[in-house]
Short mmCIF file of the C-alpha atoms (twelve columns), coordinates in Angstrom:
data_MODEL
# 
_entry.id   MODEL 
# 
loop_
_atom_site.group_PDB 
_atom_site.id 
_atom_site.type_symbol 
_atom_site.label_atom_id 
_atom_site.label_alt_id 
_atom_site.label_comp_id 
_atom_site.label_asym_id 
_atom_site.label_seq_id 
_atom_site.Cartn_x 
_atom_site.Cartn_y 
_atom_site.Cartn_z 
_atom_site.pdbx_PDB_model_num 
ATOM 1   C CA . MET A 1   2.553   -49.762 73.738 1 
ATOM 2   C CA . LYS A 2   1.394   -48.075 77.127 1 
ATOM 3   C CA . LEU A 3   0.216   -44.532 77.544 1 
ATOM 4   C CA . GLY A 4   -0.368  -42.569 81.044 1 
ATOM 5   C CA . PHE A 5   -3.039  -40.307 80.638 1 
ATOM 6   C CA . LEU A 6   -2.470  -36.700 83.241 1 
ATOM 7   C CA . SER A 7   -6.183  -35.332 83.837 1 
ATOM 8   C CA . ASP A 8   -7.511  -32.788 86.435 1 
ATOM 9   C CA . THR A 9   -11.005 -34.589 85.652 1 
ATOM 10  C CA . VAL A 10  -12.960 -37.574 84.313 1 
ATOM 11  C CA . ASP A 11  -13.506 -37.238 80.943 1 
ATOM 12  C CA . GLU A 12  -14.486 -39.727 78.379 1 
ATOM 13  C CA . ILE A 13  -11.268 -40.620 76.938 1 
ATOM 14  C CA . GLU A 14  -12.549 -43.957 76.789 1 
ATOM 15  C CA . LYS A 15  -14.643 -42.965 74.040 1 
ATOM 16  C CA . TYR A 16  -11.550 -42.081 71.782 1 
ATOM 17  C CA . ILE A 17  -8.930  -44.436 72.977 1 
ATOM 18  C CA . PRO A 18  -8.960  -47.940 70.629 1 
ATOM 19  C CA . LYS A 19  -9.726  -51.135 73.136 1 
ATOM 20  C CA . ASP A 20  -6.956  -52.694 72.245 1 
ATOM 21  C CA . LEU A 21  -4.513  -50.026 73.938 1 
ATOM 22  C CA . ASP A 22  -3.149  -50.249 76.919 1 
ATOM 23  C CA . TRP A 23  -3.065  -47.336 79.905 1 
ATOM 24  C CA . VAL A 24  -3.851  -45.752 82.602 1 
ATOM 25  C CA . MET A 25  -5.077  -42.471 84.000 1 
ATOM 26  C CA . VAL A 26  -3.221  -40.345 86.637 1 
ATOM 27  C CA . ASN A 27  -5.655  -37.768 88.515 1 
ATOM 28  C CA . CYS A 28  -3.928  -34.223 90.144 1 
ATOM 29  C CA . LYS A 29  -5.501  -33.092 93.140 1 
ATOM 30  C CA . PRO A 30  -6.956  -29.330 92.946 1 
ATOM 31  C CA . ASP A 31  -3.903  -27.944 93.606 1 
ATOM 32  C CA . ARG A 32  -2.183  -29.271 90.618 1 
ATOM 33  C CA . SER A 33  -0.039  -31.712 92.784 1 
ATOM 34  C CA . PHE A 34  -0.495  -35.516 92.677 1 
ATOM 35  C CA . ASP A 35  -0.703  -38.141 95.470 1 
ATOM 36  C CA . PRO A 36  2.000   -40.340 95.438 1 
ATOM 37  C CA . ALA A 37  0.108   -43.986 94.841 1 
ATOM 38  C CA . GLU A 38  -1.482  -42.100 91.761 1 
ATOM 39  C CA . LEU A 39  2.256   -41.371 90.279 1 
ATOM 40  C CA . ALA A 40  3.324   -45.219 90.775 1 
ATOM 41  C CA . LYS A 41  1.065   -45.848 87.832 1 
ATOM 42  C CA . LEU A 42  3.303   -44.083 85.480 1 
ATOM 43  C CA . ALA A 43  5.947   -46.561 86.533 1 
ATOM 44  C CA . ASP A 44  5.941   -48.375 82.846 1 
ATOM 45  C CA . VAL A 45  4.628   -45.897 80.654 1 
ATOM 46  C CA . ASP A 46  5.643   -45.582 77.311 1 
ATOM 47  C CA . ALA A 47  4.567   -42.017 77.011 1 
ATOM 48  C CA . LEU A 48  2.651   -39.128 78.822 1 
ATOM 49  C CA . ILE A 49  -0.258  -37.473 77.331 1 
ATOM 50  C CA . SER A 50  -1.846  -34.265 79.453 1 
ATOM 51  C CA . GLY A 51  -4.635  -31.765 79.274 1 
ATOM 52  C CA . ALA A 52  -4.068  -29.360 81.073 1 
ATOM 53  C CA . VAL A 53  -1.883  -31.048 83.932 1 
ATOM 54  C CA . PRO A 54  1.299   -30.083 84.899 1 
ATOM 55  C CA . VAL A 55  4.203   -32.073 83.721 1 
ATOM 56  C CA . ASN A 56  7.291   -31.376 86.085 1 
ATOM 57  C CA . ASP A 57  9.984   -33.645 87.813 1 
ATOM 58  C CA . THR A 58  7.732   -35.368 90.017 1 
ATOM 59  C CA . VAL A 59  5.709   -36.614 87.254 1 
ATOM 60  C CA . LEU A 60  8.668   -37.460 85.166 1 
ATOM 61  C CA . ASP A 61  10.703  -39.256 87.847 1 
ATOM 62  C CA . ALA A 62  7.529   -40.998 88.223 1 
ATOM 63  C CA . ALA A 63  7.882   -42.309 84.370 1 
ATOM 64  C CA . PRO A 64  11.370  -43.431 83.839 1 
ATOM 65  C CA . ASN A 65  10.357  -45.440 80.430 1 
ATOM 66  C CA . ALA A 66  8.776   -42.522 78.855 1 
ATOM 67  C CA . LYS A 67  10.162  -41.907 75.948 1 
ATOM 68  C CA . MET A 68  7.817   -38.797 74.406 1 
ATOM 69  C CA . ILE A 69  5.353   -35.904 76.113 1 
ATOM 70  C CA . HIS A 70  2.386   -35.053 74.242 1 
ATOM 71  C CA . THR A 71  0.069   -32.481 74.995 1 
ATOM 72  C CA . LEU A 72  -3.885  -32.585 73.787 1 
ATOM 73  C CA . GLY A 73  -4.072  -28.958 73.207 1 
ATOM 74  C CA . VAL A 74  -1.942  -26.691 71.111 1 
ATOM 75  C CA . GLY A 75  -0.778  -24.877 74.527 1 
ATOM 76  C CA . TYR A 76  2.399   -26.716 76.334 1 
ATOM 77  C CA . ASP A 77  2.708   -24.026 79.433 1 
ATOM 78  C CA . GLN A 78  1.387   -26.682 81.304 1 
ATOM 79  C CA . VAL A 79  5.006   -29.105 80.754 1 
ATOM 80  C CA . ASP A 80  8.005   -28.223 81.843 1 
ATOM 81  C CA . VAL A 81  10.122  -27.972 78.782 1 
ATOM 82  C CA . PRO A 82  13.318  -27.752 80.547 1 
ATOM 83  C CA . ALA A 83  12.798  -30.549 82.269 1 
ATOM 84  C CA . CYS A 84  12.187  -32.913 79.409 1 
ATOM 85  C CA . THR A 85  14.687  -31.595 77.613 1 
ATOM 86  C CA . ARG A 86  17.316  -32.677 79.683 1 
ATOM 87  C CA . ARG A 87  15.786  -35.854 79.695 1 
ATOM 88  C CA . ASN A 88  16.202  -36.017 76.252 1 
ATOM 89  C CA . LEU A 89  12.605  -36.323 75.663 1 
ATOM 90  C CA . PRO A 90  10.970  -34.881 72.874 1 
ATOM 91  C CA . VAL A 91  7.573   -32.601 73.941 1 
ATOM 92  C CA . CYS A 92  4.649   -32.601 71.030 1 
ATOM 93  C CA . ASN A 93  1.445   -30.591 70.995 1 
ATOM 94  C CA . ASN A 94  -1.712  -30.652 68.546 1 
ATOM 95  C CA . ALA A 95  -0.647  -27.720 66.747 1 
ATOM 96  C CA . GLY A 96  -3.682  -26.549 64.057 1 
ATOM 97  C CA . TYR A 97  -6.201  -29.561 65.267 1 
ATOM 98  C CA . ASN A 98  -8.574  -26.666 66.408 1 
ATOM 99  C CA . LYS A 99  -7.804  -23.636 64.296 1 
ATOM 100 C CA . GLU A 100 -11.287 -23.834 62.610 1 
ATOM 101 C CA . ALA A 101 -13.286 -24.041 66.017 1 
ATOM 102 C CA . VAL A 102 -10.607 -20.854 67.657 1 
ATOM 103 C CA . ALA A 103 -10.973 -18.727 64.482 1 
ATOM 104 C CA . GLU A 104 -15.026 -19.157 64.536 1 
ATOM 105 C CA . TYR A 105 -14.846 -18.282 68.227 1 
ATOM 106 C CA . ASN A 106 -12.718 -15.017 67.474 1 
ATOM 107 C CA . MET A 107 -15.682 -14.256 64.923 1 
ATOM 108 C CA . MET A 108 -18.492 -15.101 67.483 1 
ATOM 109 C CA . HIS A 109 -17.271 -12.409 70.246 1 
ATOM 110 C CA . ILE A 110 -16.186 -9.849  67.137 1 
ATOM 111 C CA . LEU A 111 -19.915 -10.197 65.865 1 
ATOM 112 C CA . LEU A 112 -21.570 -9.931  69.545 1 
ATOM 113 C CA . HIS A 113 -19.954 -6.677  70.037 1 
ATOM 114 C CA . ALA A 114 -20.219 -5.094  66.946 1 
ATOM 115 C CA . LYS A 115 -24.099 -5.893  67.125 1 
ATOM 116 C CA . ARG A 116 -24.359 -5.082  70.418 1 
ATOM 117 C CA . PHE A 117 -26.254 -8.534  71.046 1 
ATOM 118 C CA . LEU A 118 -25.226 -8.869  74.858 1 
ATOM 119 C CA . ASP A 119 -27.138 -5.085  75.398 1 
ATOM 120 C CA . GLY A 120 -29.870 -6.400  72.856 1 
ATOM 121 C CA . HIS A 121 -30.298 -10.072 74.720 1 
ATOM 122 C CA . THR A 122 -30.661 -7.977  77.982 1 
ATOM 123 C CA . LEU A 123 -32.893 -5.677  77.021 1 
ATOM 124 C CA . THR A 124 -35.135 -7.713  74.939 1 
ATOM 125 C CA . HIS A 125 -35.358 -10.599 78.427 1 
ATOM 126 C CA . ALA A 126 -36.187 -7.617  80.389 1 
ATOM 127 C CA . GLY A 127 -39.167 -6.762  78.508 1 
ATOM 128 C CA . GLY A 128 -37.377 -3.388  77.801 1 
ATOM 129 C CA . TRP A 129 -38.087 -2.733  73.801 1 
ATOM 130 C CA . GLU A 130 -38.492 0.739   74.087 1 
ATOM 131 C CA . GLY A 131 -34.891 1.115   74.525 1 
ATOM 132 C CA . ARG A 132 -33.577 -0.787  71.691 1 
ATOM 133 C CA . ARG A 133 -32.581 2.724   69.504 1 
ATOM 134 C CA . PRO A 134 -30.046 3.570   71.827 1 
ATOM 135 C CA . ILE A 135 -28.228 0.248   70.923 1 
ATOM 136 C CA . SER A 136 -28.626 0.127   67.339 1 
ATOM 137 C CA . ARG A 137 -26.966 3.530   67.471 1 
ATOM 138 C CA . GLN A 138 -23.876 1.995   68.826 1 
ATOM 139 C CA . SER A 139 -23.706 -0.862  66.697 1 
ATOM 140 C CA . MET A 140 -20.761 -0.927  64.415 1 
ATOM 141 C CA . GLU A 141 -20.974 -2.294  60.455 1 
ATOM 142 C CA . LEU A 142 -17.595 -4.648  60.015 1 
ATOM 143 C CA . PRO A 143 -17.071 -3.678  55.881 1 
ATOM 144 C CA . GLY A 144 -14.315 -1.153  55.928 1 
ATOM 145 C CA . LYS A 145 -13.331 -1.667  59.061 1 
ATOM 146 C CA . THR A 146 -9.269  -2.870  60.041 1 
ATOM 147 C CA . LEU A 147 -8.724  -6.406  61.929 1 
ATOM 148 C CA . GLY A 148 -5.790  -6.605  63.819 1 
ATOM 149 C CA . ILE A 149 -4.530  -10.200 63.897 1 
ATOM 150 C CA . VAL A 150 -1.320  -10.623 66.409 1 
ATOM 151 C CA . GLY A 151 -0.288  -14.002 65.931 1 
ATOM 152 C CA . PHE A 152 -0.610  -15.424 62.217 1 
ATOM 153 C CA . GLY A 153 -0.472  -18.844 62.330 1 
ATOM 154 C CA . ASN A 154 -3.280  -21.651 62.242 1 
ATOM 155 C CA . THR A 155 -5.818  -19.891 64.105 1 
ATOM 156 C CA . GLY A 156 -4.850  -16.170 62.625 1 
ATOM 157 C CA . LYS A 157 -5.125  -17.402 59.245 1 
ATOM 158 C CA . HIS A 158 -8.247  -18.973 59.400 1 
ATOM 159 C CA . LEU A 159 -9.302  -15.691 61.710 1 
ATOM 160 C CA . ALA A 160 -8.332  -13.944 58.328 1 
ATOM 161 C CA . LYS A 161 -10.420 -15.814 55.923 1 
ATOM 162 C CA . ARG A 162 -13.362 -15.709 57.591 1 
ATOM 163 C CA . ALA A 163 -13.250 -11.818 58.096 1 
ATOM 164 C CA . LYS A 164 -12.768 -11.265 54.776 1 
ATOM 165 C CA . ALA A 165 -16.120 -12.307 53.990 1 
ATOM 166 C CA . PHE A 166 -17.268 -9.719  56.402 1 
ATOM 167 C CA . ASP A 167 -14.572 -7.210  54.224 1 
ATOM 168 C CA . LEU A 168 -12.609 -6.735  56.915 1 
ATOM 169 C CA . ASN A 169 -9.042  -5.203  56.120 1 
ATOM 170 C CA . ILE A 170 -6.643  -7.356  57.563 1 
ATOM 171 C CA . VAL A 171 -3.736  -6.254  59.121 1 
ATOM 172 C CA . TYR A 172 -1.210  -8.696  61.286 1 
ATOM 173 C CA . ASN A 173 2.139   -8.747  63.284 1 
ATOM 174 C CA . ASP A 174 4.171   -11.655 63.881 1 
ATOM 175 C CA . VAL A 175 7.439   -13.036 65.202 1 
ATOM 176 C CA . LYS A 176 8.157   -15.945 63.287 1 
ATOM 177 C CA . GLU A 177 8.207   -16.732 59.445 1 
ATOM 178 C CA . VAL A 178 4.284   -16.796 58.277 1 
ATOM 179 C CA . ASP A 179 3.093   -17.853 55.061 1 
ATOM 180 C CA . GLN A 180 3.295   -15.029 52.264 1 
ATOM 181 C CA . ALA A 181 1.335   -16.890 49.622 1 
ATOM 182 C CA . PHE A 182 -1.474  -16.599 52.423 1 
ATOM 183 C CA . VAL A 183 -0.560  -13.257 52.925 1 
ATOM 184 C CA . LYS A 184 -0.939  -12.204 49.664 1 
ATOM 185 C CA . LEU A 185 -4.284  -14.396 49.212 1 
ATOM 186 C CA . ALA A 186 -5.752  -12.314 52.244 1 
ATOM 187 C CA . ASP A 187 -4.097  -9.043  50.859 1 
ATOM 188 C CA . ALA A 188 -2.930  -8.639  54.481 1 
ATOM 189 C CA . THR A 189 -0.517  -6.129  55.714 1 
ATOM 190 C CA . PHE A 190 2.531   -6.943  58.165 1 
ATOM 191 C CA . MET A 191 2.644   -3.862  61.034 1 
ATOM 192 C CA . GLU A 192 4.950   -3.190  64.136 1 
ATOM 193 C CA . LYS A 193 3.073   -4.016  67.230 1 
ATOM 194 C CA . ALA A 194 2.702   -1.203  68.071 1 
ATOM 195 C CA . GLU A 195 1.031   0.636   64.912 1 
ATOM 196 C CA . LEU A 196 -1.714  -2.430  65.152 1 
ATOM 197 C CA . PHE A 197 -2.913  -1.689  68.309 1 
ATOM 198 C CA . LYS A 198 -3.307  2.386   67.342 1 
ATOM 199 C CA . THR A 199 -4.552  1.101   64.080 1 
ATOM 200 C CA . ALA A 200 -7.041  -1.209  64.333 1 
ATOM 201 C CA . ASP A 201 -10.962 -0.998  64.838 1 
ATOM 202 C CA . ILE A 202 -10.681 -4.693  66.269 1 
ATOM 203 C CA . VAL A 203 -7.560  -6.498  67.979 1 
ATOM 204 C CA . CYS A 204 -7.652  -10.278 68.106 1 
ATOM 205 C CA . ILE A 205 -4.802  -11.816 70.224 1 
ATOM 206 C CA . CYS A 206 -3.928  -15.770 68.183 1 
ATOM 207 C CA . THR A 207 -0.376  -16.195 69.053 1 
ATOM 208 C CA . ASP A 208 -0.056  -19.083 71.585 1 
ATOM 209 C CA . LEU A 209 2.048   -18.307 74.911 1 
ATOM 210 C CA . ASN A 210 5.880   -18.607 75.183 1 
ATOM 211 C CA . ASP A 211 8.591   -16.427 76.001 1 
ATOM 212 C CA . THR A 212 8.024   -13.513 73.683 1 
ATOM 213 C CA . SER A 213 3.788   -13.289 74.179 1 
ATOM 214 C CA . ARG A 214 3.811   -13.540 78.027 1 
ATOM 215 C CA . GLY A 215 2.459   -10.472 79.179 1 
ATOM 216 C CA . LEU A 216 2.680   -8.907  75.793 1 
ATOM 217 C CA . VAL A 217 -0.439  -7.247  75.835 1 
ATOM 218 C CA . THR A 218 0.599   -4.174  78.228 1 
ATOM 219 C CA . ALA A 219 -1.379  -1.224  79.963 1 
ATOM 220 C CA . ASP A 220 0.082   0.819   77.246 1 
ATOM 221 C CA . LEU A 221 -1.086  -1.021  74.591 1 
ATOM 222 C CA . ILE A 222 -4.876  -1.229  75.449 1 
ATOM 223 C CA . ASN A 223 -4.838  2.643   75.947 1 
ATOM 224 C CA . SER A 224 -2.997  3.160   72.678 1 
ATOM 225 C CA . MET A 225 -6.167  1.631   70.742 1 
ATOM 226 C CA . LYS A 226 -8.877  3.717   69.135 1 
ATOM 227 C CA . GLN A 227 -11.649 5.159   71.386 1 
ATOM 228 C CA . GLY A 228 -14.650 2.698   70.298 1 
ATOM 229 C CA . ALA A 229 -12.124 0.112   69.545 1 
ATOM 230 C CA . LEU A 230 -12.738 -3.914  70.555 1 
ATOM 231 C CA . PHE A 231 -10.281 -6.576  71.998 1 
ATOM 232 C CA . ILE A 232 -10.661 -10.174 71.548 1 
ATOM 233 C CA . CYS A 233 -8.521  -12.541 73.463 1 
ATOM 234 C CA . CYS A 234 -9.155  -16.717 73.020 1 
ATOM 235 C CA . ALA A 235 -5.430  -17.458 73.035 1 
ATOM 236 C CA . ARG A 236 -3.805  -17.228 76.569 1 
ATOM 237 C CA . GLY A 237 -4.265  -15.521 79.075 1 
ATOM 238 C CA . LYS A 238 -1.320  -14.801 80.506 1 
ATOM 239 C CA . ILE A 239 -0.443  -12.998 77.460 1 
ATOM 240 C CA . VAL A 240 -3.017  -9.855  78.322 1 
ATOM 241 C CA . ASP A 241 -2.940  -7.112  81.090 1 
ATOM 242 C CA . GLU A 242 -6.738  -8.137  82.302 1 
ATOM 243 C CA . THR A 243 -6.872  -5.331  84.848 1 
ATOM 244 C CA . ALA A 244 -5.928  -2.857  81.657 1 
ATOM 245 C CA . VAL A 245 -8.823  -4.301  79.705 1 
ATOM 246 C CA . ARG A 246 -10.940 -3.805  82.007 1 
ATOM 247 C CA . LYS A 247 -10.874 -0.438  82.518 1 
ATOM 248 C CA . ALA A 248 -10.471 0.370   79.266 1 
ATOM 249 C CA . VAL A 249 -14.077 -1.056  78.910 1 
ATOM 250 C CA . ASP A 250 -15.580 0.497   81.870 1 
ATOM 251 C CA . SER A 251 -14.352 4.290   80.674 1 
ATOM 252 C CA . GLY A 252 -15.418 3.706   77.217 1 
ATOM 253 C CA . HIS A 253 -12.400 3.577   75.639 1 
ATOM 254 C CA . LEU A 254 -12.767 0.267   74.440 1 
ATOM 255 C CA . VAL A 255 -16.770 -0.333  72.950 1 
ATOM 256 C CA . GLY A 256 -16.244 -4.176  74.768 1 
ATOM 257 C CA . ALA A 257 -13.460 -7.033  75.264 1 
ATOM 258 C CA . GLY A 258 -14.168 -10.786 74.716 1 
ATOM 259 C CA . PHE A 259 -11.924 -13.610 76.191 1 
ATOM 260 C CA . ASP A 260 -12.293 -17.326 76.571 1 
ATOM 261 C CA . VAL A 261 -8.995  -17.733 78.420 1 
ATOM 262 C CA . PHE A 262 -7.746  -16.044 81.566 1 
ATOM 263 C CA . TYR A 263 -4.340  -15.454 83.818 1 
ATOM 264 C CA . ASN A 264 -5.654  -17.523 85.981 1 
ATOM 265 C CA . GLU A 265 -7.964  -20.835 85.347 1 
ATOM 266 C CA . PRO A 266 -9.808  -21.610 86.798 1 
ATOM 267 C CA . ILE A 267 -10.990 -18.032 86.601 1 
ATOM 268 C CA . THR A 268 -11.347 -16.308 89.974 1 
ATOM 269 C CA . PRO A 269 -13.469 -14.811 91.895 1 
ATOM 270 C CA . ASP A 270 -11.087 -11.682 92.323 1 
ATOM 271 C CA . SER A 271 -10.419 -11.624 88.543 1 
ATOM 272 C CA . PRO A 272 -10.817 -8.048  86.984 1 
ATOM 273 C CA . LEU A 273 -12.950 -8.821  84.303 1 
ATOM 274 C CA . ILE A 274 -16.216 -10.448 86.451 1 
ATOM 275 C CA . GLY A 275 -18.601 -8.461  86.306 1 
ATOM 276 C CA . ALA A 276 -18.249 -5.899  83.348 1 
ATOM 277 C CA . LYS A 277 -20.757 -5.081  81.504 1 
ATOM 278 C CA . ASN A 278 -18.829 -5.024  78.043 1 
ATOM 279 C CA . ILE A 279 -16.796 -7.850  78.135 1 
ATOM 280 C CA . SER A 280 -18.031 -11.096 77.068 1 
ATOM 281 C CA . MET A 281 -16.440 -14.340 78.646 1 
ATOM 282 C CA . THR A 282 -16.623 -18.015 77.996 1 
ATOM 283 C CA . PRO A 283 -14.876 -20.675 80.188 1 
ATOM 284 C CA . HIS A 284 -11.734 -21.657 77.438 1 
ATOM 285 C CA . LEU A 285 -14.596 -23.560 75.163 1 
ATOM 286 C CA . ALA A 286 -13.376 -22.391 72.024 1 
ATOM 287 C CA . GLY A 287 -11.024 -25.051 70.665 1 
ATOM 288 C CA . VAL A 288 -12.921 -27.957 72.720 1 
ATOM 289 C CA . ASN A 289 -16.072 -29.960 70.842 1 
ATOM 290 C CA . PRO A 290 -16.580 -33.167 69.561 1 
ATOM 291 C CA . SER A 291 -15.257 -33.047 66.715 1 
ATOM 292 C CA . THR A 292 -11.822 -31.141 67.744 1 
ATOM 293 C CA . SER A 293 -11.486 -33.366 71.169 1 
ATOM 294 C CA . GLU A 294 -11.527 -36.766 68.715 1 
ATOM 295 C CA . ARG A 295 -8.940  -34.942 66.466 1 
ATOM 296 C CA . ALA A 296 -6.544  -34.339 69.590 1 
ATOM 297 C CA . TYR A 297 -6.807  -37.917 70.593 1 
ATOM 298 C CA . THR A 298 -6.243  -39.255 67.215 1 
ATOM 299 C CA . TRP A 299 -3.422  -36.689 66.115 1 
ATOM 300 C CA . ALA A 300 -1.630  -37.622 69.787 1 
ATOM 301 C CA . LEU A 301 -1.657  -41.241 69.501 1 
ATOM 302 C CA . ALA A 302 -1.054  -41.102 65.964 1 
ATOM 303 C CA . ASN A 303 2.019   -39.494 66.707 1 
ATOM 304 C CA . ILE A 304 3.007   -41.482 69.796 1 
ATOM 305 C CA . ARG A 305 3.003   -44.328 67.903 1 
ATOM 306 C CA . ARG A 306 5.391   -42.755 65.062 1 
ATOM 307 C CA . LEU A 307 8.027   -42.894 67.677 1 
ATOM 308 C CA . VAL A 308 7.147   -45.435 70.235 1 
ATOM 309 C CA . GLU A 309 6.255   -48.414 67.748 1 
ATOM 310 C CA . ARG A 310 8.044   -47.150 64.579 1 
ATOM 311 C CA . ASP A 311 11.190  -45.431 66.031 1 
ATOM 312 C CA . GLU A 312 10.294  -43.128 63.920 1 
ATOM 313 C CA . ARG A 313 11.066  -38.934 64.571 1 
ATOM 314 C CA . PRO A 314 7.174   -37.737 65.722 1 
ATOM 315 C CA . GLU A 315 5.973   -34.572 64.581 1 
ATOM 316 C CA . ARG A 316 5.372   -31.341 65.705 1 
ATOM 317 C CA . ILE A 317 8.014   -31.507 68.484 1 
ATOM 318 C CA . VAL A 318 8.349   -28.056 70.413 1 
ATOM 319 C CA . ASN A 319 11.697  -28.555 72.294 1 
ATOM 320 C CA . GLY A 320 13.815  -29.124 69.262 1 
ATOM 321 C CA . LEU A 321 15.120  -32.592 69.755 1 
# 
């Protein structure tokens, strides 16, 4: 079995790949295109693995022997799924591999803003001890507050588990079937999207990017949120109207916002979120740590072996083949 890894950076994949596995790495250029000489390396690979690198007709044409496409992460928006489907190539992801890590990141952003950590951190570094009282008067206690979770799958459920430890009330919205046993265990309540945004003190976006979630969080939804509410997105940037969030935070309508993902990645200097006082931001780090990285490669390789070496149906197919 020979694998083709598509990457936009030189990472440490050697430490995650078995020594006896035959593989090649193809790096894309900054504009996300590929050098033909690089693509030529894919001529005899049995499967393609992509992190955040495009898998399009050009790539697929260069890998005529590939039997499947596998992403390292949960998201697969970098993959031209229809192009793969036309070639009868299953597209698989690693759904659930980093659910705990992303749930923790959501809680981190919640606590940063609820406890006004960013203000306190800045004030302390400036030696402004006397300004601590105004900050403390803006702090929020979490017990009894309502957390609205949009997307009640792997990450949403694990966020709910952590939120219950802080005595938050849980409401959720999802267009897919959800685990009703867990809903009962978490004492969670389903709400229509518009009602959730109006009701919740904190809204966290935990859905993947798909046709139903692209552009889901509109300016109208953001403006409908409660005065002093908090908005968090560690899912995908193209779900959210970033300009609307920035305006709501600047005006004081929202107490703050937290982002780990952005409409354009890497984030661009003209992003409406850059420079905002009460918006915490991290560069798409939520799901990445040594444990999740090892798990991503382990899951992907096991799934590829299932099809390529044993001719068995792989798991986590996203295009229904």
